Each structure stands twice: as structure tokens, then as C-alpha cells.
C-alpha angles and dihedrals in degrees: 000000000000125000087248092054091048091050092044090056093049107088092203098044113144093188115135127226117231100219090184090067109078093196091051091050089051091050092048092048089054093045092049095037093233137120120259088247092056092046094050092046089053091050090051090052103041109011132248102302110116095219090055092046093050091049090051093047092050094053101272091110093127090097095073097170122128123220101153 
């Protein structure tokens, strides 16, 4: 299990995604089962914190504040 998968499965994870690292983006896409386009759109909307991204991707995108 990768660190990304572990963080992706933790609902309160405050881990941040490094969108400047192509390999990290690929690992996060796999861990979250999303396309890179969907992941990057989520990051633009809510920032780089994985808990915020997961909330956005699962329909909780109403909190469109960025703190990452």
C-alpha cells in the first residue's frame, strides 16, 4: 500500500498533493480513482489538502475555499 493510498483512505487526512510532481499526481489519481483532469480541477477549487479534495470529488464541493 502506498502512502497516497493510505492517505486517500483516511477521511481526515491533511496530507497535501504536490501538483508540480507528475509522478505524485499519477499516484494520487490512482489512489483516488480519478483522472488527472478531475484531480487538478479539484485542486483549483479547494486547494491541495487531500481531505478537501476528497470532499469535493464526492460531491461536497460546496465548500470552495482554498487553504492549500
